[in-house]
N, C-alpha and C positions, 0 to 999 in steps of 0.2 A: 711527667707533667708537660715537658716540652713537646713530646710526640702527640699528646692529646690536643695541645694548643695548635700545632701544625695541622692536624686532621680537621679541627673545627674551622681553621682559616681556609683550607682547601674546599671544604663543603660549602662555606659561605660564598667563596669566589665562584664556585660552580653554580650555585643558585642564581647569582647575578648574571653569569654568562648564559645560563639556560633561560632566564626570564627575557633576555633580549633576542634569543634565537627564534627563528621561524619553526613551526611545527615540522618535525622530522619523522612523523609516524609512518609514512609510506614511502620512505626514501630508497626502497629496494633492499635486496638481501645484504646481510652483513656477516662478517666472520670476526670472532674475537679469539685472541690467544691470551691465556691468563695463567696466573699462579694461584694455587689453593693452599690454605692453611687450615687444618682441621683440629678441633679441640674435642677429644672423646667425651661422650656422655654415657650414662647408663652402664651396661656391662662392659662396653669397650674401654671405659676409663679404668677398669680393674687391672688391666694388663698393659695398656699403652699410654704413652705420655703425650705425643703430638704427631700430627700427620702433615706431610708436605708433598705437593705434587703440582702438576700442570694439566691444562686441558684446552681444547678448542671447542667453540660453540658457534653454530650457524643459526642465524635468525632469518626467517623467510616471512615477509608480511602476508597475512591472509585477510586482514580487515584494517580499517584506519588506525586502530590503536592496539591490534593484537598480532603477534608474531608466533609462528610455529618454530620450535627450537629442536636442535639435535646437538647433543654434547657427548664427547668422548675424551678420555684422559687417562692419567695414571696418578695414583697417590700411594705413598709409603707411610705406614704407621710404625713408629719406633717403640720398642718395648721399654717399660719402666726399668730403672737401673737394676733392681734385684732380679728381674726376669732376664734381663740382658746378660747378666753374669752367668746364669744357668745355661742360656743359649750358647754363649761363647764356650763354656766348659764342654758342652756336648757337640760342639762344632756346627751348630745350627745358625741360621740367619738371625740377626738382631732386629729385624724389621719384618713386617708383612706387607706385601704389595697388592694393590687392587686396581682393576681396570673398570671404571664406570662407563656404561653405554646407556644414554638416556634420551628420551624424546618428551616434549611437552609444549607448553605455551607460556608466553610472556605478554602481560597486559600493561600498557603504559597508561598510568593515571594522569600523567602530564608528559610533556616532551622529554622529561628527565627521569621521573620516578616511576618505578614499575614493581609489579608483583609477578612471580612466576611459580610454576609447578612442573615437575618432571617425574616420569616413571621410567623404569628400565631394569637393567641387570648389572650386578656388580660381580666381576669375575676375579676370584682370588688367584694370585700368581704363585703362591707358595704351595708345597705339597699338601694335598688333601684339603685345600681351602674351599673348594667348591664355588658355586654361583649363588648369589643372593638376589632377591627382589629388592629394588631400591626405590624409594620415594623421597622427593625433596621439595618442599615449599620454601620460597624465599622472597626477599625484597631487595631492591637495590636502586642505584642512581647512576646515570650516565652523564658525564660532563663533556660537551663538545669541545674538541681542540682544533678542528678544521671543519669545513662544510660537510664532509663525509666520514670523519673519524672522531671517535670518542674514547675517553678513559672511563671504564666501568668498574664500580665498586658494588659488591653484593654480599649478602649474608644469608645463609640458609640453614635450616634443620634438615638433616638427612638420616633416614632410617634404613637399615639393612636387615631384611628378614630372611631367615634360612632355618628350615626344620623346626619351626615353632618358636624360635628365639629371635630377638631383635637386638642389634647393636646400633649405636647412633653417634652422630657427631653434630657439632655446630661448626660450619665451615665458612671461611671468609675468602672472597675471590677478588683479585684485582686483575683487570684485563685491558688490553688495547683492542678496540673494535674499529674495523674499517669496512667501507663499502666494497662490494664485489662488482 
């Protein structure tokens, strides 16, 4: 309950800060460095418990409220306990790693709130993991902390398609975004 109260307080404070800020739609390219937390859904939830990783995202303005995005990172998904025991027994990794490489767009509905969509490739780092097509629509909010820097919170659905099957996650991202 304490964490939820703190999150609501941060969101309300950010709204007031954003309401008094000037429009930052076309303030130049930005780079954000963030942490990702993934919650598996669909078939991914059958064998994995949680994902954790990091990424970098570049935003390049192409219109007053629209930015082109490029994202690269790494995320590890950890096996559920029963599968983890088998993996340890056979001397295998207890996680599966992925490198997402995505491009897309981010549209700011206001100076702080946005919707985004990205497409790309998800490269598995473990043996025989292969490469998947990845698509990820999401929403988020950026809270200005200085004239050119923001704290960014986002949530997205992400689907990974390979050989006719799809795995998916709901991912949460917190990032520090700064002007280039």
